[in-house]
DSSP file (Angstrom, degrees, kcal/mol; ACC not computed):
  #  RESIDUE AA STRUCTURE BP1 BP2  ACC     N-H-->O    O-->H-N    N-H-->O    O-->H-N    TCO  KAPPA ALPHA  PHI   PSI    X-CA   Y-CA   Z-CA
    1    1 A T              0   0    0      0, 0.0    73,-2.0     0, 0.0    13,-0.0   0.000 360.0 360.0 360.0 157.8   10.7    1.1   -6.7
    2    2 A T        +     0   0    0     71,-0.2     3,-0.1    12,-0.1    73,-0.0   0.105 360.0 125.6-125.1  19.9   11.1   -2.6   -6.1
    3    3 A A    >   -     0   0    0      1,-0.2     3,-1.2    71,-0.1    11,-0.5  -0.706  53.0-152.8 -73.5 116.8   14.7   -2.2   -4.7
    4    4 A P  T 3  S+     0   0    0      0, 0.0    -1,-0.2     0, 0.0    69,-0.0   0.786  92.6  62.3 -62.5 -27.5   14.8   -3.9   -1.3
    5    5 A S  T 3  S+     0   0    0      8,-0.1     2,-0.6    -3,-0.1    -2,-0.0   0.682  83.7  88.5 -77.5 -11.1   17.6   -1.5   -0.3
    6    6 A Q    <   +     0   0    0     -3,-1.2     8,-0.4     5,-0.0     2,-0.3  -0.739  59.8 175.6 -88.5 119.6   15.5    1.6   -0.7
    7    7 A R        -     0   0    0     -2,-0.6     6,-0.2     6,-0.1    -2,-0.0  -0.838  30.6-116.4-125.0 157.4   13.7    2.6    2.5
    8    8 A T    >   -     0   0    0      4,-2.2     3,-2.8    -2,-0.3    -1,-0.1  -0.272  48.6 -91.0 -76.5 170.7   11.5    5.3    3.7
    9    9 A P  T 3  S+     0   0    0      0, 0.0    -1,-0.1     0, 0.0    -2,-0.0   0.770 132.7  53.5 -60.8 -21.0   12.7    7.5    6.7
   10   10 A R  T 3  S-     0   0    0      2,-0.1    14,-0.0     0, 0.0    -2,-0.0   0.173 124.1-109.2 -98.2  20.2   10.9    4.9    9.0
   11   11 A R  S <  S+     0   0    0     -3,-2.8     2,-0.4     1,-0.2    -4,-0.0   0.803  70.9 141.3  63.9  33.3   12.9    2.2    7.3
   12   12 A L        +     0   0    0      4,-0.1    -4,-2.2     9,-0.0     2,-0.2  -0.864  14.3 113.0-111.9 145.8   10.0    0.7    5.4
   13   13 A G    >   -     0   0    0     -2,-0.4     3,-2.1    -6,-0.2    58,-0.3  -0.891  63.2  -5.4-173.8-161.6   10.2   -0.8    1.9
   14   14 A V  T 3  S+     0   0    0    -11,-0.5    58,-0.2    -8,-0.4     3,-0.1  -0.267 125.8  26.5 -57.6 138.0   10.0   -3.9   -0.2
   15   15 A G  T 3  S+     0   0    0     56,-3.0    -1,-0.3     1,-0.4     2,-0.2   0.299  88.2 129.9  90.2  -7.0    9.7   -6.9    2.1
   16   16 A T    <   -     0   0    0     -3,-2.1    55,-2.6     1,-0.1    -1,-0.4  -0.529  66.9-111.3 -76.4 146.2    8.1   -5.0    5.0
   17   17 A R  B >>  -A   70   0A   0     53,-0.2     4,-1.3    -2,-0.2     3,-0.7  -0.585  22.4-128.8 -74.6 137.3    4.9   -6.6    6.3
   18   18 A S  H 3> S+     0   0    0     51,-2.1     4,-2.1    79,-0.3     3,-0.3   0.839 108.1  60.6 -60.9 -30.3    1.9   -4.4    5.5
   19   19 A R  H 3> S+     0   0    0     50,-0.4     4,-2.4     1,-0.2    -1,-0.2   0.877 101.5  53.4 -66.1 -35.0    0.7   -4.5    9.1
   20   20 A D  H <> S+     0   0    0     -3,-0.7     4,-2.3     2,-0.2    -1,-0.2   0.812 105.1  53.9 -68.0 -26.0    4.0   -2.8   10.0
   21   21 A V  H  X S+     0   0    0     -4,-1.3     4,-2.5    -3,-0.3    -2,-0.2   0.959 110.6  48.9 -66.2 -50.9    3.3    0.0    7.3
   22   22 A A  H  < S+     0   0    0     -4,-2.1     6,-0.3     1,-0.2    -2,-0.2   0.910 111.9  48.0 -56.5 -42.8   -0.1    0.5    9.2
   23   23 A K  H  < S+     0   0    0     -4,-2.4    -1,-0.2     1,-0.2    -2,-0.2   0.940 113.7  45.1 -59.9 -48.6    1.6    0.6   12.5
   24   24 A A  H  < S+     0   0    0     -4,-2.3    -2,-0.2     1,-0.3    -1,-0.2   0.836 124.5  33.7 -65.5 -36.0    4.2    3.1   11.4
   25   25 A Y    ><  +     0   0    0     -4,-2.5     3,-1.8    -5,-0.1    -1,-0.3  -0.825  68.4 179.1-127.0  89.4    1.7    5.4    9.6
   26   26 A P  T 3  S+     0   0    0      0, 0.0    -1,-0.1     0, 0.0    -2,-0.1   0.728  82.5  55.5 -61.7 -26.9   -1.6    5.2   11.6
   27   27 A D  T 3  S+     0   0    0     19,-0.1    19,-0.2     2,-0.1    -5,-0.1   0.371  82.1 120.4 -89.3   3.0   -3.3    7.6    9.2
   28   28 A A    <   -     0   0    0     -3,-1.8     2,-0.3    -6,-0.3    17,-0.2  -0.303  49.9-149.9 -72.2 155.3   -2.5    5.4    6.1
   29   29 A T  E     -B   44   0B   0     15,-2.3    15,-4.1     2,-0.0     2,-0.5  -0.819   4.6-135.7-117.9 163.6   -5.4    4.1    4.0
   30   30 A C  E     +B   43   0B   0     -2,-0.3    60,-1.5    13,-0.2     2,-0.3  -0.968  22.9 177.4-123.9 139.3   -5.7    1.0    1.9
   31   31 A V  E     -BC  42  89B   0     11,-2.6    11,-2.9    -2,-0.5     2,-0.5  -0.994  20.9-143.7-136.9 145.3   -7.1    0.8   -1.5
   32   32 A S  E     -BC  41  88B   0     56,-2.8    56,-2.7    -2,-0.3     2,-0.4  -0.923  16.6-169.5-112.6 133.3   -7.6   -1.9   -4.1
   33   33 A R  E     +BC  40  87B   0      7,-2.3     7,-3.7    -2,-0.5     2,-0.3  -0.987  12.4 165.8-128.1 121.4   -7.2   -0.9   -7.7
   34   34 A F        +     0   0    0     52,-1.3    -2,-0.0    -2,-0.4     4,-0.0  -0.988  59.6  17.4-136.3 143.1   -8.2   -3.4  -10.6
   35   35 A G  S    S+     0   0    0     -2,-0.3    -1,-0.1     1,-0.3     3,-0.1   0.351 111.4  66.9  83.2  -5.9   -8.7   -2.9  -14.2
   36   36 A G  S    S-     0   0    0     50,-0.2    -1,-0.3     1,-0.2     2,-0.1  -0.475  97.1 -42.4-129.9-164.8   -6.8    0.4  -14.4
   37   37 A P  S    S+     0   0    0      0, 0.0    -1,-0.2     0, 0.0    49,-0.0  -0.428 120.5  13.3 -72.8 152.3   -3.4    1.8  -14.1
   38   38 A Q  S    S-     0   0    0      1,-0.1    -5,-0.1    -2,-0.1     2,-0.0   0.938  88.6-161.1  49.9  60.2   -1.2    0.6  -11.1
   39   39 A P        +     0   0    0      0, 0.0    -5,-0.3     0, 0.0     2,-0.2  -0.339  39.6  54.7 -67.9 150.9   -3.5   -2.4  -10.3
   40   40 A G  E    S-B   33   0B   0     -7,-3.7    -7,-2.3     2,-0.1     2,-0.4  -0.658  92.2 -38.0 120.3-169.0   -3.4   -4.2   -6.8
   41   41 A V  E     -B   32   0B   0     16,-0.5    16,-3.2    -9,-0.2     2,-0.4  -0.736  57.4-171.8 -96.3 129.1   -3.7   -3.5   -3.2
   42   42 A W  E     -BD  31  56B   0    -11,-2.9   -11,-2.6    -2,-0.4     2,-0.6  -0.977  21.6-151.6-128.8 136.2   -2.0   -0.2   -2.1
   43   43 A I  E     -BD  30  55B   0     12,-2.7    12,-2.6    -2,-0.4     2,-0.5  -0.938  28.6-158.7 -96.3 115.5   -1.3    1.3    1.4
   44   44 A V  E     -BD  29  54B   0    -15,-4.1   -15,-2.3    -2,-0.6     2,-0.6  -0.839  17.1-171.5-110.5 128.9   -1.4    5.0    0.9
   45   45 A V  E     - D   0  53B   0      8,-3.1     8,-2.5    -2,-0.5     2,-0.3  -0.958  16.9-149.2-110.9 112.5    0.2    7.6    3.1
   46   46 A E  E     - D   0  52B   0     -2,-0.6     6,-0.3     6,-0.2     5,-0.1  -0.570   6.8-142.6 -80.9 138.3   -0.6   11.1    2.2
   47   47 A S    >   -     0   0    0      4,-3.3     3,-1.9    -2,-0.3    -1,-0.0  -0.647  24.8-110.3 -99.6 160.2    1.8   13.9    2.8
   48   48 A P  T 3  S+     0   0    0      0, 0.0    -1,-0.1     0, 0.0    -2,-0.0   0.791 114.2  57.0 -53.2 -32.6    0.8   17.4    4.0
   49   49 A G  T 3  S-     0   0    0      1,-0.0     3,-0.1    30,-0.0    -3,-0.0   0.109 126.4 -92.4 -93.3  23.5    1.6   19.0    0.7
   50   50 A G  S <  S+     0   0    0     -3,-1.9    30,-0.7     1,-0.3    -1,-0.0   0.322  89.5 112.7  93.8 -11.6   -0.6   16.8   -1.3
   51   51 A G        -     0   0    0     28,-0.2    -4,-3.3    -5,-0.1     2,-0.3  -0.158  46.5-152.9 -81.0-178.7    1.8   14.0   -2.3
   52   52 A M  E     -DE  46  77B   0     25,-2.4    25,-2.7    -6,-0.3     2,-0.5  -0.992  19.1-144.6-157.3 151.0    1.8   10.5   -1.3
   53   53 A T  E     -DE  45  76B   0     -8,-2.5    -8,-3.1    -2,-0.3     2,-0.4  -0.975  25.6-166.7-109.1 132.0    3.8    7.3   -0.7
   54   54 A A  E     -DE  44  75B   0     21,-3.1    21,-2.9    -2,-0.5     2,-0.6  -0.986   9.7-156.3-120.8 127.1    2.1    4.1   -1.6
   55   55 A F  E     -DE  43  74B   0    -12,-2.6   -12,-2.7    -2,-0.4     2,-0.4  -0.929  14.5-143.3-105.9 118.8    3.1    0.6   -0.7
   56   56 A Q  E     -DE  42  73B   0     17,-2.9    16,-2.8    -2,-0.6    17,-0.8  -0.646  14.1-146.3 -82.5 131.3    1.9   -2.2   -2.9
   57   57 A G  E     - E   0  71B   0    -16,-3.2   -16,-0.5    -2,-0.4    14,-0.2  -0.570  21.4-117.7 -91.2 160.6    1.0   -5.4   -1.1
   58   58 A D        -     0   0    0     12,-1.4    13,-0.1    -2,-0.2    -1,-0.1   0.629  36.0-146.8 -79.1 -13.6    1.5   -8.8   -2.7
   59   59 A D        +     0   0    0      1,-0.2     2,-0.4    11,-0.2    10,-0.1   0.837  36.2 158.3  62.7  35.0   -2.2   -9.5   -2.5
   60   60 A K        -     0   0    0      8,-0.1     7,-1.1     7,-0.1     2,-0.3  -0.777  20.2-165.4 -99.6 140.7   -2.1  -13.2   -1.9
   61   61 A A  E     -F   66   0C   0     -2,-0.4     2,-0.5     5,-0.2     5,-0.2  -0.913  15.7-149.5-127.7 155.2   -5.1  -14.9   -0.4
   62   62 A Q  E >  S-F   65   0C   0      3,-2.8     3,-1.6    -2,-0.3     2,-0.2  -0.932  70.0 -54.6-127.2  98.9   -5.5  -18.4    1.2
   63   63 A G  T 3  S-     0   0    0     -2,-0.5    -2,-0.0     1,-0.3     0, 0.0  -0.485 115.0 -29.9  61.6-132.3   -9.0  -19.6    0.6
   64   64 A A  T 3  S+     0   0    0     -2,-0.2     2,-0.4    -3,-0.1    -1,-0.3   0.566 127.1  86.2 -87.9  -8.6  -11.4  -16.9    2.0
   65   65 A R  E <  S-F   62   0C   0     -3,-1.6    -3,-2.8     1,-0.0     2,-0.1  -0.730  77.9-129.2 -98.0 133.6   -8.8  -15.9    4.6
   66   66 A R  E     -F   61   0C   0     -2,-0.4     2,-0.2    -5,-0.2    -5,-0.2  -0.445  19.1-148.0 -71.2 150.1   -6.0  -13.4    3.8
   67   67 A T        -     0   0    0     -7,-1.1     2,-0.2     1,-0.1    -7,-0.1  -0.559  45.3 -59.3-107.6-179.3   -2.5  -14.3    4.6
   68   68 A T        -     0   0    0     -2,-0.2     2,-0.3     1,-0.1    -8,-0.1  -0.418  55.5-138.1 -60.6 130.1    0.2  -11.9    5.7
   69   69 A Y        -     0   0    0     28,-4.5   -51,-2.1    -2,-0.2   -50,-0.4  -0.684  15.4-162.1 -89.7 143.8    0.8   -9.2    3.0
   70   70 A F  B     -A   17   0A   0     -2,-0.3   -12,-1.4   -53,-0.3     2,-0.3  -0.929  27.7-108.1-121.6 150.6    4.4   -8.1    2.2
   71   71 A V  E     +E   57   0B   0    -55,-2.6   -56,-3.0    -2,-0.3   -14,-0.2  -0.604  36.2 174.2 -77.3 131.3    5.3   -4.9    0.4
   72   72 A I  E     +     0   0B   0    -16,-2.8     2,-0.3     1,-0.4    -1,-0.1   0.625  64.8   9.3-117.9 -19.9    6.4   -5.7   -3.1
   73   73 A A  E     -E   56   0B   0    -17,-0.8   -17,-2.9   -60,-0.1    -1,-0.4  -0.980  59.7-147.6-153.8 158.2    6.8   -2.1   -4.5
   74   74 A V  E     -E   55   0B   0    -73,-2.0     2,-0.4    -2,-0.3   -19,-0.2  -0.999  10.7-167.5-132.1 131.1    6.8    1.6   -3.3
   75   75 A M  E     -E   54   0B   0    -21,-2.9   -21,-3.1    -2,-0.4     2,-0.5  -0.975   2.8-168.1-126.3 129.6    5.7    4.5   -5.2
   76   76 A V  E     +E   53   0B   0     -2,-0.4     2,-0.3   -23,-0.2   -23,-0.2  -0.964  16.2 171.1-117.5 131.2    6.3    8.2   -4.3
   77   77 A Q  E     -E   52   0B   0    -25,-2.7   -25,-2.4    -2,-0.5     3,-0.1  -0.968  41.5-133.1-139.1 150.8    4.4   10.9   -6.1
   78   78 A R  S    S+     0   0    0     -2,-0.3     2,-0.4   -27,-0.2    -1,-0.1   0.791  98.5  25.5 -71.1 -27.0    3.8   14.5   -5.9
   79   79 A A  S    S-     0   0    0    -28,-0.1   -28,-0.2   -27,-0.1   -27,-0.2  -0.977  98.7 -88.5-136.0 149.9    0.1   14.1   -6.3
   80   80 A W        -     0   0    0    -30,-0.7     3,-0.1    -2,-0.4     2,-0.1  -0.166  47.8-112.0 -48.8 138.5   -2.3   11.2   -5.6
   81   81 A F        -     0   0    0      1,-0.1    -1,-0.1    -4,-0.1    -4,-0.0  -0.474  59.0 -58.8 -76.1 166.6   -2.6    8.8   -8.4
   82   82 A S        -     0   0    0      1,-0.1     2,-0.6    -2,-0.1    -1,-0.1  -0.008  40.0-154.1 -55.5 140.0   -6.0    8.8  -10.1
   83   83 A K        +     0   0    0     -3,-0.1    -1,-0.1     2,-0.0     2,-0.1  -0.676  43.1 142.8-102.2  65.2   -9.1    8.0   -8.0
   84   84 A G  S >  S-     0   0    0     -2,-0.6     3,-2.0     4,-0.0   -48,-0.0  -0.104  70.1 -65.5-100.4-163.3  -11.3    6.6  -10.7
   85   85 A R  T 3  S+     0   0    0      1,-0.3    -2,-0.0    -2,-0.1    -1,-0.0   0.603 127.8  62.2 -67.2  -8.8  -13.9    3.8  -10.9
   86   86 A F  T 3  S+     0   0    0    -53,-0.1   -52,-1.3     1,-0.1     2,-0.6   0.292  85.2  93.0 -96.6  16.1  -11.2    1.2  -10.4
   87   87 A H  E <   +C   33   0B   0     -3,-2.0     2,-0.3   -54,-0.2   -54,-0.2  -0.924  49.7 159.7-117.4 107.1  -10.3    2.5   -7.0
   88   88 A V  E     -C   32   0B   0    -56,-2.7   -56,-2.8    -2,-0.6     2,-0.1  -0.846  40.7-101.6-125.4 156.2  -12.1    1.0   -3.9
   89   89 A N  E     -C   31   0B   0     -2,-0.3   -58,-0.3   -58,-0.2   -60,-0.0  -0.481  40.7-111.6 -74.3 150.9  -11.4    0.9   -0.2
   90   90 A C        -     0   0    0    -60,-1.5   -60,-0.1   -48,-0.1     3,-0.1  -0.368  43.3 -87.6 -70.7 160.8  -10.0   -2.3    1.2
   91   91 A P    >   -     0   0    0      0, 0.0     3,-1.0     0, 0.0    -1,-0.1  -0.340  56.9 -81.4 -64.4 150.4  -12.2   -4.4    3.5
   92   92 A P  T 3  S+     0   0    0      0, 0.0     0, 0.0     0, 0.0     0, 0.0  -0.088 117.1  38.2 -46.4 145.0  -12.2   -3.7    7.3
   93   93 A G  T >   +     0   0    0     -3,-0.1     3,-1.7     1,-0.0     4,-0.3   0.545  68.3 133.2  84.5   4.0   -9.2   -5.2    9.2
   94   94 A W  G X   +     0   0    0     -3,-1.0     3,-2.3     1,-0.3   -72,-0.1   0.844  62.8  72.6 -50.1 -37.3   -6.7   -4.5    6.3
   95   95 A E  G 3  S+     0   0    0      1,-0.3    -1,-0.3     2,-0.1   -72,-0.2   0.761  95.6  51.9 -59.8 -27.5   -4.4   -3.2    9.1
   96   96 A Q  G <         0   0    0     -3,-1.7    -1,-0.3     1,-0.2    -2,-0.2   0.555 360.0 360.0 -86.1  -9.1   -3.8   -6.8   10.3
   97   97 A W    <         0   0    0     -3,-2.3   -28,-4.5    -4,-0.3   -79,-0.3   0.490 360.0 360.0 -62.9 360.0   -2.8   -8.3    7.0
């Protein structure tokens, strides 16, 4: 969704800072997807049943330094979206974006 009014049970959604997602979900992971379906930077929270909630970051950079990321979309799926060749881990320190 890209609707700002829709929120997770922890009250996160579009417009939330990515670092706040990382704080609310310490087991979250960050992936970058380029050249395939659902491109961009995603913070992914896996559920015990195999599903996931993924928060897409706005992926803006200022020179070589990253600026604050904000969530621009949230995706909820029963199964993880494909982990193919276009799926790589974010660089260290992503939790501070």
